KOLFISE-728991 format. One record per residue (C-alpha): residue number from 1; chain; z, x, y. Coordinates in steps of 0.05 Angstrom, whole numbers. Example, Ala and Ser with C-alpha at 12.3 -4.5 7.8 and 13.67 -1.06 7.14 Angstrom:
2
ATOM   resi   chain       c3       c1       c2
ATOM      1       A      156      246      -90
ATOM      2       A      143      273      -21
END
This chain:
513
ATOM   resi   chain       c3       c1       c2
ATOM      1       A        2        4       -8
ATOM      2       A      -16       29       73
ATOM      3       A       38       11      120
ATOM      4       A       33        8      185
ATOM      5       A       96       53      210
ATOM      6       A      156       81      192
ATOM      7       A      218       40      211
ATOM      8       A      229       57      277
ATOM      9       A      274      105      319
ATOM     10       A      320      138      275
ATOM     11       A      358      183      309
ATOM     12       A      365      251      268
ATOM     13       A      428      280      255
ATOM     14       A      490      299      295
ATOM     15       A      520      263      355
ATOM     16       A      473      220      358
ATOM     17       A      490      194      288
ATOM     18       A      560      172      325
ATOM     19       A      526      122      367
ATOM     20       A      481       93      325
ATOM     21       A      498       21      296
ATOM     22       A      455      -34      253
ATOM     23       A      461     -104      256
ATOM     24       A      458     -164      203
ATOM     25       A      415     -176      158
ATOM     26       A      400     -113      146
ATOM     27       A      335     -132      108
ATOM     28       A      315     -199      133
ATOM     29       A      281     -218       66
ATOM     30       A      304     -266        9
ATOM     31       A      345     -223      -27
ATOM     32       A      407     -258      -55
ATOM     33       A      464     -244     -116
ATOM     34       A      468     -179      -95
ATOM     35       A      490     -127     -139
ATOM     36       A      494      -55     -116
ATOM     37       A      522        9     -125
ATOM     38       A      514       88     -111
ATOM     39       A      492      142     -157
ATOM     40       A      491      208     -119
ATOM     41       A      473      191      -45
ATOM     42       A      428      135      -74
ATOM     43       A      439       62      -70
ATOM     44       A      413        8     -118
ATOM     45       A      402      -63     -109
ATOM     46       A      389     -121     -155
ATOM     47       A      378     -192     -128
ATOM     48       A      350     -261     -177
ATOM     49       A      296     -286     -175
ATOM     50       A      291     -346     -215
ATOM     51       A      225     -360     -244
ATOM     52       A      186     -319     -206
ATOM     53       A      153     -252     -246
ATOM     54       A      169     -193     -251
ATOM     55       A      245     -207     -239
ATOM     56       A      304     -176     -211
ATOM     57       A      270     -130     -158
ATOM     58       A      304      -69     -142
ATOM     59       A      316      -37      -78
ATOM     60       A      338       34      -63
ATOM     61       A      373       61       -1
ATOM     62       A      399      129       28
ATOM     63       A      446       95       72
ATOM     64       A      461       15       61
ATOM     65       A      416       -8      109
ATOM     66       A      350       12       98
ATOM     67       A      319      -21       40
ATOM     68       A      257       -4        4
ATOM     69       A      227      -44      -66
ATOM     70       A      221        3     -119
ATOM     71       A      207      -39     -181
ATOM     72       A      236      -95     -231
ATOM     73       A      287      -99     -295
ATOM     74       A      256     -149     -327
ATOM     75       A      178     -139     -326
ATOM     76       A      161     -199     -356
ATOM     77       A      208     -273     -362
ATOM     78       A      204     -263     -445
ATOM     79       A      254     -314     -453
ATOM     80       A      225     -359     -516
ATOM     81       A      202     -413     -469
ATOM     82       A      129     -426     -453
ATOM     83       A      150     -459     -394
ATOM     84       A      167     -388     -363
ATOM     85       A       86     -380     -373
ATOM     86       A       67     -445     -343
ATOM     87       A       39     -479     -409
ATOM     88       A       47     -533     -450
ATOM     89       A       51     -576     -386
ATOM     90       A      116     -546     -371
ATOM     91       A      141     -507     -308
ATOM     92       A      207     -467     -301
ATOM     93       A      220     -478     -227
ATOM     94       A      293     -456     -209
ATOM     95       A      308     -436     -291
ATOM     96       A      309     -361     -309
ATOM     97       A      338     -303     -261
ATOM     98       A      403     -328     -236
ATOM     99       A      455     -292     -207
ATOM    100       A      457     -218     -259
ATOM    101       A      484     -150     -256
ATOM    102       A      451      -79     -249
ATOM    103       A      491      -13     -261
ATOM    104       A      488       68     -283
ATOM    105       A      515       89     -338
ATOM    106       A      536      167     -333
ATOM    107       A      548      165     -401
ATOM    108       A      479      157     -431
ATOM    109       A      446      172     -354
ATOM    110       A      412      108     -353
ATOM    111       A      404       44     -316
ATOM    112       A      423      -32     -349
ATOM    113       A      413      -98     -328
ATOM    114       A      444     -164     -357
ATOM    115       A      438     -231     -339
ATOM    116       A      442     -300     -365
ATOM    117       A      388     -348     -374
ATOM    118       A      379     -424     -383
ATOM    119       A      452     -423     -387
ATOM    120       A      454     -400     -460
ATOM    121       A      431     -328     -477
ATOM    122       A      446     -265     -440
ATOM    123       A      396     -209     -435
ATOM    124       A      410     -140     -426
ATOM    125       A      353      -86     -409
ATOM    126       A      342      -15     -386
ATOM    127       A      312       48     -365
ATOM    128       A      320      120     -348
ATOM    129       A      293      113     -285
ATOM    130       A      297       47     -243
ATOM    131       A      229       54     -209
ATOM    132       A      201       62     -278
ATOM    133       A      191       22     -336
ATOM    134       A      243      -30     -365
ATOM    135       A      251      -44     -432
ATOM    136       A      288     -105     -463
ATOM    137       A      351      -77     -505
ATOM    138       A      379     -138     -550
ATOM    139       A      411     -213     -533
ATOM    140       A      480     -240     -536
ATOM    141       A      483     -313     -558
ATOM    142       A      526     -327     -511
ATOM    143       A      523     -342     -435
ATOM    144       A      555     -290     -384
ATOM    145       A      544     -337     -323
ATOM    146       A      544     -303     -252
ATOM    147       A      568     -236     -288
ATOM    148       A      584     -171     -263
ATOM    149       A      582     -104     -314
ATOM    150       A      622      -38     -312
ATOM    151       A      628       20     -345
ATOM    152       A      691       51     -359
ATOM    153       A      666      119     -385
ATOM    154       A      645       95     -451
ATOM    155       A      677       24     -452
ATOM    156       A      630      -31     -426
ATOM    157       A      660      -90     -405
ATOM    158       A      623     -151     -367
ATOM    159       A      667     -202     -320
ATOM    160       A      632     -282     -315
ATOM    161       A      646     -343     -302
ATOM    162       A      661     -408     -269
ATOM    163       A      728     -419     -248
ATOM    164       A      742     -392     -316
ATOM    165       A      738     -323     -312
ATOM    166       A      721     -275     -372
ATOM    167       A      715     -208     -392
ATOM    168       A      677     -190     -454
ATOM    169       A      681     -119     -489
ATOM    170       A      612     -103     -520
ATOM    171       A      603      -56     -562
ATOM    172       A      553       11     -550
ATOM    173       A      496      -22     -572
ATOM    174       A      504      -78     -531
ATOM    175       A      537     -128     -579
ATOM    176       A      589     -166     -553
ATOM    177       A      653     -133     -585
ATOM    178       A      709     -193     -555
ATOM    179       A      718     -238     -500
ATOM    180       A      782     -257     -460
ATOM    181       A      788     -299     -409
ATOM    182       A      832     -261     -358
ATOM    183       A      839     -322     -296
ATOM    184       A      837     -395     -292
ATOM    185       A      825     -428     -217
ATOM    186       A      849     -489     -181
ATOM    187       A      781     -474     -138
ATOM    188       A      718     -466     -153
ATOM    189       A      692     -395     -163
ATOM    190       A      648     -349     -192
ATOM    191       A      587     -287     -169
ATOM    192       A      642     -240     -211
ATOM    193       A      633     -172     -193
ATOM    194       A      672     -127     -231
ATOM    195       A      699      -48     -204
ATOM    196       A      747        1     -225
ATOM    197       A      773       26     -160
ATOM    198       A      841       83     -165
ATOM    199       A      852       65     -236
ATOM    200       A      853      -16     -217
ATOM    201       A      807      -65     -229
ATOM    202       A      781     -112     -193
ATOM    203       A      743     -164     -199
ATOM    204       A      712     -196     -128
ATOM    205       A      684     -271     -144
ATOM    206       A      653     -322      -89
ATOM    207       A      676     -390      -65
ATOM    208       A      611     -424      -58
ATOM    209       A      586     -414        1
ATOM    210       A      643     -385       42
ATOM    211       A      692     -346       21
ATOM    212       A      702     -283      -23
ATOM    213       A      770     -281      -68
ATOM    214       A      785     -221     -106
ATOM    215       A      832     -213     -176
ATOM    216       A      863     -148     -177
ATOM    217       A      894     -113     -250
ATOM    218       A      939      -59     -253
ATOM    219       A      949      -64     -318
ATOM    220       A      879      -56     -342
ATOM    221       A      813      -84     -344
ATOM    222       A      835     -157     -391
ATOM    223       A      885     -164     -336
ATOM    224       A      943     -196     -320
ATOM    225       A      910     -211     -250
ATOM    226       A      930     -220     -179
ATOM    227       A      889     -277     -133
ATOM    228       A      883     -272      -56
ATOM    229       A      824     -280      -11
ATOM    230       A      785     -223       11
ATOM    231       A      736     -260       60
ATOM    232       A      747     -335       98
ATOM    233       A      695     -358      126
ATOM    234       A      665     -300      166
ATOM    235       A      614     -306      218
ATOM    236       A      541     -294      205
ATOM    237       A      494     -249      248
ATOM    238       A      449     -298      248
ATOM    239       A      448     -369      292
ATOM    240       A      448     -426      253
ATOM    241       A      473     -400      179
ATOM    242       A      522     -404      135
ATOM    243       A      578     -352      124
ATOM    244       A      569     -287       84
ATOM    245       A      598     -290       22
ATOM    246       A      578     -271      -63
ATOM    247       A      561     -194      -54
ATOM    248       A      583     -129      -83
ATOM    249       A      625      -72      -57
ATOM    250       A      614       -5      -57
ATOM    251       A      635       60      -32
ATOM    252       A      601      123        6
ATOM    253       A      600      194      -16
ATOM    254       A      655      193       43
ATOM    255       A      701      149       10
ATOM    256       A      685       91       62
ATOM    257       A      678       22       24
ATOM    258       A      624      -35       50
ATOM    259       A      618     -106       26
ATOM    260       A      547     -121       12
ATOM    261       A      542     -196       15
ATOM    262       A      484     -246       31
ATOM    263       A      480     -300       82
ATOM    264       A      442     -384       69
ATOM    265       A      392     -377      127
ATOM    266       A      348     -429      100
ATOM    267       A      286     -439      113
ATOM    268       A      275     -363       97
ATOM    269       A      334     -357       45
ATOM    270       A      394     -316       27
ATOM    271       A      395     -243       70
ATOM    272       A      433     -187       56
ATOM    273       A      493     -172      110
ATOM    274       A      533     -105      104
ATOM    275       A      614      -98      132
ATOM    276       A      660      -46      135
ATOM    277       A      719      -54       92
ATOM    278       A      788      -25       80
ATOM    279       A      849      -22       22
ATOM    280       A      909      -36       50
ATOM    281       A      969        7        3
ATOM    282       A      980      -43      -46
ATOM    283       A      908      -39      -61
ATOM    284       A      879     -105      -37
ATOM    285       A      818     -100        4
ATOM    286       A      804     -133       74
ATOM    287       A      748     -133      128
ATOM    288       A      760      -78      180
ATOM    289       A      745     -131      231
ATOM    290       A      739     -203      223
ATOM    291       A      678     -211      249
ATOM    292       A      647     -152      223
ATOM    293       A      582     -184      195
ATOM    294       A      567     -211      262
ATOM    295       A      568     -146      305
ATOM    296       A      542      -79      307
ATOM    297       A      567      -31      263
ATOM    298       A      558       45      256
ATOM    299       A      511       68      204
ATOM    300       A      553       82      145
ATOM    301       A      522      147      131
ATOM    302       A      463      188      172
ATOM    303       A      406      140      174
ATOM    304       A      354      153      128
ATOM    305       A      288      119      143
ATOM    306       A      240       85       89
ATOM    307       A      172       61      105
ATOM    308       A      155       -9      137
ATOM    309       A      150      -72       95
ATOM    310       A       95      -90      145
ATOM    311       A       28      -72      150
ATOM    312       A      -33      -82      102
ATOM    313       A      -39      -71       34
ATOM    314       A     -111      -70        6
ATOM    315       A      -91      -58      -69
ATOM    316       A     -117        9      -70
ATOM    317       A      -65       43     -116
ATOM    318       A      -97      -11     -165
ATOM    319       A      -35      -47     -183
ATOM    320       A       14      -92     -143
ATOM    321       A       70      -66     -105
ATOM    322       A      148      -91     -128
ATOM    323       A      149     -122      -61
ATOM    324       A      106     -177      -99
ATOM    325       A      124     -235     -151
ATOM    326       A       81     -287     -188
ATOM    327       A      102     -359     -193
ATOM    328       A      117     -352     -259
ATOM    329       A       92     -306     -319
ATOM    330       A       21     -287     -308
ATOM    331       A      -40     -292     -341
ATOM    332       A      -52     -217     -345
ATOM    333       A     -129     -230     -366
ATOM    334       A     -141     -256     -296
ATOM    335       A     -125     -217     -253
ATOM    336       A     -160     -139     -243
ATOM    337       A     -170      -85     -183
ATOM    338       A     -239      -70     -165
ATOM    339       A     -258       -3     -159
ATOM    340       A     -232       23      -94
ATOM    341       A     -175      -31      -80
ATOM    342       A     -182      -97      -79
ATOM    343       A     -141     -155     -120
ATOM    344       A     -194     -199     -159
ATOM    345       A     -163     -268     -175
ATOM    346       A     -201     -312     -230
ATOM    347       A     -185     -384     -240
ATOM    348       A     -129     -380     -288
ATOM    349       A     -113     -456     -292
ATOM    350       A     -160     -527     -295
ATOM    351       A     -106     -574     -251
ATOM    352       A      -99     -604     -183
ATOM    353       A      -28     -580     -181
ATOM    354       A      -11     -513     -138
ATOM    355       A       60     -508     -177
ATOM    356       A       23     -515     -243
ATOM    357       A      -32     -462     -223
ATOM    358       A      -20     -400     -259
ATOM    359       A      -26     -330     -219
ATOM    360       A        2     -351     -155
ATOM    361       A       24     -285     -128
ATOM    362       A       79     -289      -79
ATOM    363       A      104     -242      -21
ATOM    364       A      179     -256       15
ATOM    365       A      165     -280       80
ATOM    366       A      196     -224      127
ATOM    367       A      241     -252      192
ATOM    368       A      264     -285      236
ATOM    369       A      184     -298      235
ATOM    370       A      123     -272      216
ATOM    371       A       51     -277      205
ATOM    372       A       12     -265      141
ATOM    373       A      -62     -250      140
ATOM    374       A     -117     -247       82
ATOM    375       A     -186     -232       74
ATOM    376       A     -221     -265       15
ATOM    377       A     -294     -255       -9
ATOM    378       A     -317     -329      -33
ATOM    379       A     -371     -313      -62
ATOM    380       A     -357     -317     -129
ATOM    381       A     -318     -388     -121
ATOM    382       A     -350     -448     -159
ATOM    383       A     -353     -519     -124
ATOM    384       A     -283     -553     -148
ATOM    385       A     -241     -484     -153
ATOM    386       A     -192     -479      -90
ATOM    387       A     -161     -406      -66
ATOM    388       A     -121     -406       -7
ATOM    389       A      -49     -383       25
ATOM    390       A        9     -418       16
ATOM    391       A       76     -438       51
ATOM    392       A      109     -437      -25
ATOM    393       A      176     -475      -39
ATOM    394       A      192     -542      -62
ATOM    395       A      160     -571       -8
ATOM    396       A       94     -544       12
ATOM    397       A       28     -535       46
ATOM    398       A      -30     -488       48
ATOM    399       A      -99     -475       78
ATOM    400       A     -155     -463       23
ATOM    401       A     -222     -463       18
ATOM    402       A     -256     -521      -28
ATOM    403       A     -337     -533      -32
ATOM    404       A     -349     -495       41
ATOM    405       A     -296     -525       69
ATOM    406       A     -232     -506       98
ATOM    407       A     -174     -558       87
ATOM    408       A      -99     -566      101
ATOM    409       A      -72     -586       41
ATOM    410       A        7     -612       53
ATOM    411       A       64     -646       32
ATOM    412       A       67     -622      -34
ATOM    413       A      126     -638      -62
ATOM    414       A      177     -621     -135
ATOM    415       A      223     -669     -155
ATOM    416       A      295     -669     -172
ATOM    417       A      284     -640     -239
ATOM    418       A      242     -595     -217
ATOM    419       A      167     -621     -243
ATOM    420       A      116     -644     -198
ATOM    421       A      132     -707     -162
ATOM    422       A       70     -702     -101
ATOM    423       A        1     -651     -107
ATOM    424       A        1     -668      -28
ATOM    425       A      -44     -700       16
ATOM    426       A     -109     -673       53
ATOM    427       A      -88     -669      125
ATOM    428       A     -159     -644      152
ATOM    429       A     -213     -601      138
ATOM    430       A     -268     -555      176
ATOM    431       A     -343     -538      155
ATOM    432       A     -347     -463      138
ATOM    433       A     -421     -442      161
ATOM    434       A     -474     -439      110
ATOM    435       A     -477     -372       71
ATOM    436       A     -409     -353       86
ATOM    437       A     -379     -298       35
ATOM    438       A     -317     -275       70
ATOM    439       A     -257     -310      104
ATOM    440       A     -191     -286      135
ATOM    441       A     -136     -339      123
ATOM    442       A      -72     -338      167
ATOM    443       A        5     -368      169
ATOM    444       A       55     -353      224
ATOM    445       A      127     -374      187
ATOM    446       A      188     -380      234
ATOM    447       A      247     -379      185
ATOM    448       A      303     -375      233
ATOM    449       A      350     -431      218
ATOM    450       A      353     -439      286
ATOM    451       A      290     -432      298
ATOM    452       A      228     -497      291
ATOM    453       A      219     -481      217
ATOM    454       A      152     -483      232
ATOM    455       A       92     -458      197
ATOM    456       A       16     -457      234
ATOM    457       A      -39     -444      196
ATOM    458       A     -106     -416      225
ATOM    459       A     -172     -389      204
ATOM    460       A     -235     -341      213
ATOM    461       A     -305     -325      192
ATOM    462       A     -298     -258      229
ATOM    463       A     -228     -231      228
ATOM    464       A     -218     -233      303
ATOM    465       A     -224     -297      334
ATOM    466       A     -180     -343      293
ATOM    467       A     -176     -426      302
ATOM    468       A     -115     -468      288
ATOM    469       A     -128     -520      226
ATOM    470       A      -85     -590      230
ATOM    471       A      -14     -602      259
ATOM    472       A       44     -540      242
ATOM    473       A       92     -555      179
ATOM    474       A      152     -559      186
ATOM    475       A      198     -526      126
ATOM    476       A      256     -555       86
ATOM    477       A      330     -522      108
ATOM    478       A      357     -561       33
ATOM    479       A      385     -498      -15
ATOM    480       A      378     -537      -76
ATOM    481       A      311     -498     -103
ATOM    482       A      350     -427      -81
ATOM    483       A      293     -383      -67
ATOM    484       A      273     -390        6
ATOM    485       A      197     -397       23
ATOM    486       A      142     -351        9
ATOM    487       A       76     -340       23
ATOM    488       A       32     -345      -24
ATOM    489       A      -50     -331      -59
ATOM    490       A      -75     -378     -107
ATOM    491       A     -136     -389     -146
ATOM    492       A     -144     -453     -180
ATOM    493       A     -200     -493     -214
ATOM    494       A     -210     -572     -212
ATOM    495       A     -256     -570     -269
ATOM    496       A     -274     -517     -308
ATOM    497       A     -256     -439     -307
ATOM    498       A     -305     -385     -288
ATOM    499       A     -301     -372     -217
ATOM    500       A     -266     -321     -175
ATOM    501       A     -240     -285     -109
ATOM    502       A     -228     -223      -86
ATOM    503       A     -172     -206      -33
ATOM    504       A     -195     -157        0
ATOM    505       A     -124     -147       40
ATOM    506       A      -61     -176       59
ATOM    507       A      -34     -159      125
ATOM    508       A       44     -173      141
ATOM    509       A       66     -164      220
ATOM    510       A      122     -191      254
ATOM    511       A      129     -249      297
ATOM    512       A       61     -290      317
ATOM    513       A       -9     -254      316
END
C-alpha cells in the first residue's frame, strides 16, 4: 500500500519529549474488545471482528499511541458452520469473534490467541511471528466467554465468564486441565483480563458499558479474590460518546502503567482510549486523574512514528493489507490481482441482497470523518451485475453501477435475527456516457457521535469532477450490531456469474474532499 504521509510532527527525543502529549481516541477506528501486552519495547493489540474475515486484527506500536495493522490471528473463520461462508442461504452477522485474548508466551517464544465462538467452542491459534502465518492449535468444548489469558511461567490460565467469573487451567497442549469459579458478582461483569503483577493476581472486568472493576488475589490464580471499583464512568475524549471501559492494562519498560480501553462512539463503532494509572500500597489500581481519558496526557514513552492509514492503495503488493477484511469468509477463487497491482473482483454470488453477497471487501471508517474514493474498471461487467461502494452496517446504503447507470440504493436492513429484512430501495440513478470503462465512486462519512452521522455519495467519470448522487444517508447509532459502519467494495450478479470489475485504487482521506 502506498501511504501519503507518516504520522505528522513527532519530535525526536530529549527535552522535546516531555512536552509531547496525546489525546483520545489514540486511533479513531472501530477496534473494540481490546487485549494489549508488551514484548520488549513493542506493544501488541488484538480486537474483535464478529463475522468479518480474516478475524482478530493485530496492531503494533512502539509507544501505545501510534498503531499500525500488521496481521490477523484467525486467518479464516473455520468454525464448522457454512453461515461464515455465506453458504446454504445462511449468514453470520454479529456472530464469530467477540471479546478474546492474544498474549505472548515466553516459555516457547510463541504468540497465542484464544476466543469463544457462538457460546459453545473455544478456539486457540498460534504464530511465531504475529505479522506472519497463524495456525489453529486446537479447540476446547467449553465456552471461555469474554476470556483473558495469562501465561505464568509454564502455567496457562484463562479467566472468563459473565457475572460468575471462572479461571481455567490448561495443559501444555492447550487442552483443559481444570476450571474453577473464583467469584460471583451481584452486578453484571464480563470482559476478563487476567494479569500477574508484583506476585498478585488480577482479573480486570467491566460492568457494561461504563465502569471497570478489578478482582485481586494475594494467594494465587484461583483466589480467593477481593473485588473493587477501578474506574467509575470516566469521561470520554469524544463529545457525545460513551464511557471508556472494557480494556486491558499494560506497563512500559520504565514501570509506568496504562489502561487501554474503548469508547462507544457510534455510528463509527468503538475506538481505543488510553490513560495512565497507578497502584496504591495495597496493590489496588486507580486512574492517575479522574478525567485521564478526556484530557491530554504525556506520551508513555518516546513517540515512535508509524505509517499513516490514509493514502492510496493500488494493491500493487499482490495481496491485501491487514487493514482489509471481507464481510464473511471470501470465495478465494473469485478475486485475484492483476499484473502490477489492481484487485480483480469476479462476481461470487447470484443475489439481489448486498448482505448475502460474498466477497464484499470492507475497510474501517477513519474518524472523526473521512472520505473513501475507489476507481473501478467496469468494462467486464454484465448488464445484470452490480458493483460499487457501500456504507456498510445493519442499515446500509450504496452507490453502484448497473447496466449503464449509476444508482443510489438506500435503506438496506438486517432484522433482529441479523437476517436480511430489506434489500433497500432505489432512490435515484444517473446515466453513464456510452462506452464508459472507468468510474470513480466516492463516499464521505461523518462518524462523530455528535456529528451529522451522514454519508454523502458522489461519482466521476474522469477522477476530477465529482457529482453528488441522491440525498445524504443518515447512519444509525444503535450498538446492537456492535461493529461500526465500514466502507464496503462489492460486486455481485443478479442473474448469472461471469462478470468482473477491476478495483484500480482505494483512496482514504481524512475529512471531506
